[in-house]
C-alpha positions as CSV (number, residue, x, y, z in Angstrom):
1,X,-26.1,3.6,-12.5
2,X,-26.8,5.6,-15.6
3,X,-24.9,5.8,-19.4
4,X,-21.6,3.8,-19.9
5,X,-18.7,5.8,-20.0
6,X,-16.2,3.8,-22.1
7,X,-14.8,6.7,-24.7
8,X,-13.6,8.3,-21.5
9,X,-11.5,4.7,-20.7
10,X,-10.8,4.8,-24.1
11,X,-9.0,8.4,-24.3
12,X,-7.5,7.5,-20.1
13,X,-5.6,4.7,-21.9
14,X,-4.4,6.3,-24.7
15,X,-3.6,9.9,-23.0
16,X,-2.5,8.3,-19.5
17,X,-4.9,11.7,-18.1
18,X,-8.2,12.9,-18.5
19,X,-9.2,16.3,-17.9
20,X,-10.7,17.1,-14.1
21,X,-14.1,17.4,-15.3
22,X,-14.2,14.2,-17.3
23,X,-12.6,12.3,-14.4
24,X,-15.7,13.3,-12.1
25,X,-17.8,12.0,-15.0
26,X,-15.5,8.5,-15.3
27,X,-16.0,8.5,-10.9
28,X,-19.8,9.3,-11.4
29,X,-21.1,6.7,-13.9
30,X,-19.2,3.7,-13.1
31,X,-21.3,1.1,-13.6
32,X,-21.5,-2.2,-15.1
33,X,-20.5,-1.8,-18.5
34,X,-17.9,0.5,-17.4
35,X,-16.5,-1.2,-15.0
36,X,-15.7,-4.2,-16.9
37,X,-14.6,-2.2,-19.8
38,X,-11.7,-0.5,-17.8
39,X,-11.2,-3.8,-16.0
40,X,-9.7,-5.1,-18.8
41,X,-7.4,-2.2,-20.0
42,X,-5.9,-1.8,-16.3
43,X,-5.2,-5.3,-16.9
44,X,-3.8,-5.6,-20.5
45,X,-1.6,-2.5,-19.1
46,X,-0.2,-4.1,-16.2
47,X,0.3,-6.8,-18.4
48,X,2.1,-5.3,-20.7
49,X,5.0,-3.9,-18.5
50,X,4.8,-7.1,-16.0
51,X,3.2,-9.7,-17.5
52,X,1.6,-12.3,-15.4
53,X,3.5,-10.9,-12.2
54,X,2.4,-10.2,-9.0
55,X,5.0,-9.3,-6.7
56,X,4.9,-9.9,-3.1
57,X,6.6,-7.9,-0.4
58,X,7.2,-8.4,3.6
59,X,5.8,-6.5,5.8
60,X,7.5,-6.1,9.1
61,X,5.2,-3.9,11.6
62,X,7.9,-2.3,13.8
63,X,6.0,-0.5,16.1
64,X,2.5,1.1,16.9
65,X,3.5,4.5,18.7
66,X,2.2,7.4,16.6
67,X,3.0,11.0,17.4
68,X,0.5,11.7,15.5
69,X,-3.7,12.1,16.3
70,X,-5.3,11.2,13.5
71,X,-8.7,11.6,13.8
72,X,-9.6,7.7,11.7
73,X,-6.6,6.1,12.3
74,X,-6.3,2.8,16.1
75,X,-3.0,4.1,16.1
76,X,-3.9,7.5,17.2
77,X,-1.0,9.3,19.9
78,X,-4.0,10.1,22.5
79,X,-5.9,6.4,22.0
80,X,-5.4,4.8,25.0
81,X,-6.9,1.7,24.1
82,X,-4.4,-0.2,22.5
83,X,-1.6,-2.1,24.2
84,X,1.8,-0.2,22.5
85,X,4.7,-2.5,21.5
86,X,8.3,-1.6,19.6
87,X,11.1,-4.3,17.9
88,X,14.1,-4.6,19.0
89,X,16.6,-5.4,16.4
90,X,16.6,-9.2,17.0
91,X,12.9,-9.5,16.7
92,X,13.2,-7.7,12.7
93,X,16.7,-9.6,12.3
94,X,14.5,-13.2,12.7
95,X,11.2,-11.8,11.0
96,X,13.6,-10.7,8.2
97,X,14.7,-14.4,8.3
98,X,11.4,-16.0,8.4
99,X,10.2,-13.6,5.0
100,X,13.5,-14.7,3.1
101,X,13.0,-18.9,4.5
102,X,9.5,-18.2,2.1
103,X,10.8,-16.1,-1.2
104,X,10.5,-12.6,0.1
105,X,13.1,-10.3,-1.1
106,X,11.9,-7.0,-0.3
107,X,11.0,-6.2,3.9
108,X,9.1,-3.3,4.2
109,X,9.4,-2.1,8.0
110,X,6.6,0.1,9.1
111,X,5.3,1.7,11.3
112,X,3.6,5.0,13.1
113,X,5.2,8.1,12.9
114,X,7.9,6.8,16.1
115,X,10.7,9.0,16.7
116,X,12.4,6.9,19.6
117,X,13.8,5.5,16.1
118,X,15.9,7.5,15.4
119,X,17.5,8.0,12.4
120,X,20.9,6.7,13.3
121,X,18.4,3.2,14.8
122,X,17.4,3.1,11.8
123,X,20.2,3.4,9.5
124,X,21.8,1.2,11.2
125,X,19.0,-1.7,11.1
126,X,19.4,-1.2,7.4
127,X,22.7,-1.6,7.5
128,X,22.1,-5.0,9.3
129,X,19.8,-6.3,6.5
130,X,21.9,-5.9,3.7
131,X,25.1,-7.2,5.5
132,X,23.2,-10.4,6.0
133,X,20.9,-9.9,2.9
134,X,22.7,-7.9,0.3
135,X,20.9,-9.1,-2.7
136,X,17.3,-7.7,-0.7
137,X,15.7,-4.5,-1.0
138,X,14.6,-2.9,1.9
139,X,11.3,-0.4,2.1
140,X,10.3,1.6,4.9
141,X,7.2,3.7,6.0
142,X,7.6,5.4,8.5
143,X,6.1,8.7,8.6
144,X,7.3,12.4,8.0
145,X,11.2,12.9,8.6
146,X,13.7,15.7,8.0
147,X,15.3,15.9,4.1
148,X,18.5,14.7,6.1
149,X,17.1,11.6,7.4
150,X,15.7,10.6,4.5
151,X,19.2,11.0,3.0
152,X,21.0,9.3,6.0
153,X,18.3,6.1,5.4
154,X,18.7,5.9,1.6
155,X,22.6,6.0,1.8
156,X,22.5,2.8,4.9
157,X,20.8,0.5,2.0
158,X,17.1,1.5,2.0
159,X,15.8,1.7,-1.7
160,X,12.1,2.5,-1.0
161,X,9.3,4.9,0.7
162,X,6.2,4.6,1.3
163,X,4.0,8.1,2.2
164,X,0.4,8.4,1.9
165,X,-0.8,11.6,1.5
166,X,-4.2,10.6,2.8
167,X,-5.9,13.1,0.5
168,X,-4.6,15.9,-1.6
169,X,-7.2,18.1,-0.9
170,X,-6.3,21.1,2.1
171,X,-10.3,21.1,3.0
172,X,-10.8,17.5,3.2
173,X,-7.5,16.5,4.7
174,X,-8.4,19.6,7.5
175,X,-12.0,17.9,8.5
176,X,-9.9,14.2,9.2
177,X,-6.3,15.5,10.5
178,X,-5.1,18.0,13.9
179,X,-4.5,21.5,13.8
180,X,-1.3,21.0,13.7
181,X,-0.9,18.6,10.6
182,X,0.1,20.0,7.0
183,X,-1.1,18.5,3.8
184,X,1.5,21.1,2.4
185,X,4.3,19.5,4.5
186,X,3.4,15.9,3.9
187,X,3.5,17.1,-0.2
188,X,6.8,18.5,0.6
189,X,8.1,15.3,2.0
190,X,7.6,13.3,-1.0
191,X,8.4,15.9,-3.4
192,X,12.2,15.3,-1.3
193,X,11.7,11.5,-1.1
194,X,11.7,12.1,-4.9
195,X,14.6,13.8,-4.7
196,X,16.5,11.8,-2.6
197,X,16.4,9.1,-5.0
198,X,13.6,6.8,-3.5
199,X,11.1,4.7,-5.6
200,X,8.1,6.8,-4.1
201,X,5.4,5.6,-3.3
202,X,2.5,7.3,-2.0
203,X,-1.5,7.2,-2.1
204,X,-4.7,7.7,-0.4
205,X,-7.8,6.2,1.5
206,X,-11.7,6.1,-0.7
207,X,-15.0,6.4,1.6
208,X,-13.3,8.8,4.1
209,X,-15.4,10.6,6.0
210,X,-16.7,14.2,4.2
211,X,-15.4,12.9,0.9
212,X,-16.6,13.8,-2.5
213,X,-16.0,12.9,-5.6
214,X,-14.1,16.9,-6.6
215,X,-11.4,15.5,-3.7
216,X,-11.2,11.9,-5.5
217,X,-10.5,14.1,-8.5
218,X,-8.4,15.7,-6.3
219,X,-5.6,12.6,-5.6
220,X,-5.6,11.4,-8.7
221,X,-4.5,14.7,-10.3
222,X,-1.7,15.1,-7.6
223,X,-0.8,11.3,-8.1
224,X,-1.0,12.2,-12.0
225,X,1.6,15.1,-11.0
226,X,3.9,13.3,-9.0
227,X,4.8,10.5,-11.2
228,X,5.5,7.9,-8.1
229,X,6.7,4.3,-8.7
230,X,4.7,3.4,-6.3
231,X,0.6,3.9,-5.7
232,X,-0.7,2.6,-2.3
233,X,-5.0,3.0,-2.0
234,X,-7.2,1.7,1.0
235,X,-10.3,1.9,1.5
236,X,-11.4,3.7,4.3
237,X,-12.3,1.0,8.0
238,X,-14.0,2.7,11.1
239,X,-11.7,1.7,13.8
240,X,-13.3,1.7,17.7
241,X,-11.3,4.3,19.9
242,X,-11.7,6.9,17.2
243,X,-13.3,10.1,15.9
244,X,-15.2,8.0,13.0
245,X,-15.7,4.3,15.0
246,X,-19.6,4.7,13.8
247,X,-18.8,5.9,10.4
248,X,-19.2,3.4,7.3
249,X,-16.7,1.8,5.9
250,X,-15.4,2.6,2.2
251,X,-16.7,0.6,-1.1
252,X,-14.6,-2.0,-1.9
253,X,-15.2,-2.3,-4.9
254,X,-15.3,0.8,-5.4
255,X,-11.7,1.0,-4.8
256,X,-10.5,-1.7,-7.8
257,X,-12.5,0.7,-9.8
258,X,-9.8,3.5,-8.8
259,X,-7.2,0.9,-9.4
260,X,-8.3,0.1,-11.8
261,X,-8.1,4.6,-13.1
262,X,-4.6,4.5,-11.6
263,X,-3.2,2.0,-14.2
264,X,-4.3,3.8,-16.8
265,X,-2.8,7.1,-15.4
266,X,0.7,5.3,-15.1
267,X,0.7,2.5,-16.9
268,X,4.4,0.7,-15.7
269,X,3.9,1.9,-11.4
270,X,4.0,-0.7,-8.9
271,X,0.3,-0.4,-7.8
272,X,-0.5,-2.3,-4.5
273,X,-3.7,-4.0,-2.4
274,X,-3.8,-3.8,1.4
275,X,-4.8,-6.6,3.6
276,X,-6.7,-4.1,4.6
277,X,-8.8,-4.0,1.1
278,X,-10.3,-7.9,2.5
279,X,-11.9,-5.9,4.9
280,X,-13.6,-4.4,2.4
281,X,-14.1,-6.7,-0.3
282,X,-14.2,-10.8,0.5
283,X,-11.1,-12.2,-1.1
284,X,-10.0,-8.5,-2.1
285,X,-7.0,-8.5,-2.6
286,X,-6.5,-11.7,-5.6
287,X,-10.2,-9.5,-7.5
288,X,-7.6,-6.9,-7.2
289,X,-5.1,-8.1,-10.0
290,X,-8.0,-8.6,-12.6
291,X,-7.8,-4.4,-11.6
292,X,-4.7,-3.9,-12.6
293,X,-2.0,-4.3,-8.7
294,X,0.5,-5.8,-9.5
295,X,2.0,-6.0,-6.1
296,X,0.6,-6.8,-2.3
297,X,2.0,-6.3,1.4
298,X,1.9,-9.6,3.1
299,X,3.4,-9.4,6.7
300,X,5.8,-11.0,8.5
301,X,5.0,-10.4,11.6
302,X,3.5,-12.7,14.2
303,X,-0.6,-12.7,14.8
304,X,0.2,-11.0,18.0
305,X,1.7,-8.0,16.6
306,X,-0.3,-8.1,13.5
307,X,-3.8,-7.1,16.6
308,X,-1.2,-4.6,18.1
309,X,-0.9,-2.6,14.7
310,X,-4.5,-1.0,15.3
311,X,-4.6,0.9,12.1
312,X,-7.6,-0.2,11.5
313,X,-9.6,-2.3,14.1
314,X,-8.3,-5.7,15.6
315,X,-11.3,-7.9,14.6
316,X,-10.5,-6.7,11.4
317,X,-6.8,-7.4,11.5
318,X,-6.9,-10.6,12.5
319,X,-9.8,-11.9,10.7
320,X,-8.7,-12.1,7.4
321,X,-5.0,-11.3,8.1
322,X,-4.1,-14.6,10.6
323,X,-2.1,-17.2,10.1
324,X,1.1,-17.2,7.6
325,X,0.2,-14.3,5.2
326,X,3.1,-14.9,2.9
327,X,1.6,-18.7,2.1
328,X,-1.2,-17.5,1.6
329,X,-0.7,-14.9,-0.7
330,X,0.8,-17.1,-2.4
331,X,-1.6,-19.1,-3.0
332,X,-4.3,-17.0,-4.1
333,X,-1.8,-15.1,-6.8
334,X,-1.5,-18.8,-8.2
335,X,-5.0,-19.9,-8.3
336,X,-5.8,-16.1,-10.2
337,X,-3.5,-17.7,-12.8
338,X,-0.6,-14.8,-12.4
339,X,2.7,-16.2,-11.1
340,X,3.7,-15.0,-7.1
341,X,7.1,-13.4,-7.9
342,X,9.9,-10.9,-6.1
343,X,11.7,-7.5,-6.3
344,X,14.8,-9.2,-6.6
345,X,16.3,-12.9,-6.7
346,X,15.1,-15.7,-9.7
347,X,12.0,-17.4,-7.7
348,X,9.6,-17.5,-5.1
349,X,8.0,-20.8,-3.7
350,X,4.3,-21.4,-4.1
351,X,2.6,-23.8,-2.1
352,X,0.8,-27.0,-3.7
353,X,-2.1,-27.9,-2.0
354,X,-0.3,-30.3,0.9
355,X,0.8,-26.7,2.3
356,X,4.8,-28.2,1.0
357,X,6.8,-25.6,-1.1
358,X,8.0,-27.5,-4.2
359,X,6.6,-25.9,-7.0
360,X,8.9,-22.7,-9.2
361,X,8.2,-20.2,-11.1
362,X,10.8,-17.5,-13.0
363,X,10.3,-14.6,-12.5
364,X,11.0,-11.0,-14.6
365,X,13.0,-8.3,-12.9
366,X,11.6,-4.9,-12.5
């Protein structure tokens, strides 16, 4: 696959950045030697800041309604072939309780751009969670809102917000989104989230239709400029009843390679492995730990809700993410020689082979 580029890896590790043309070269000349070397450097960097801790965040999918019509997404507004759902406050608190009892200390409320959940409704839910679990963090992934709404939710107790920019190239953005959506507006929302005081997360998809090396370089350069506290990238997966349902999936190995690059660009970032990685690469989240990942999402919802949350095809979701995702991820983290950790609180239970909670590890507090 070309010449090894370990000297570019060393330069990236030392300077935390590369000029665009060198970043493109690093992407084009991905080979076994370069990959192994960048993984080594990324892992050393992650361990410098976080040791062997891998943080588990519990996601609660609260709605699969969405006002947007993104060409690649199963939740898109015009998809008439999925069953829509919304959780109420009792459902959400139930999942929080179950997650808390498993050791989760960060609850991620995730949904489409669903304006049924008004600023007041979400603020009330955040307040309920914080009143019952004051030591826990509330993270939101609820799309674009007005700055006043971001402020309202922050003041209610949310401390993290993830808003994927999806692609930082305007030309590419227009190819995979409808005309009414704006990359400029999406980027502005990310800056507003940072200004509000959130730990802000962003990210993009790898292997999206029409994506080229220049587009990926632009994604990396935007992340460097934004300097988010959280980065979350996923491989593209084709979804039924979308414009790109017959396209090829994104490359899982390339996703890991980009994760390692991001770790060297943003050394202290919380780098997240999404469940979607499991569908592009066998045991993808476990393998991502060697590429510098230090955070995983584990759904607290039922298999039925996971199936309805059709960002990707239902068969993908159920195939690799059924059952107790927290228990499974804690086991995979332990198998990899790492420590299953939480962002607040002292302990996370890890399963013994008999599937009984009983072993505990102390963790760091990032």
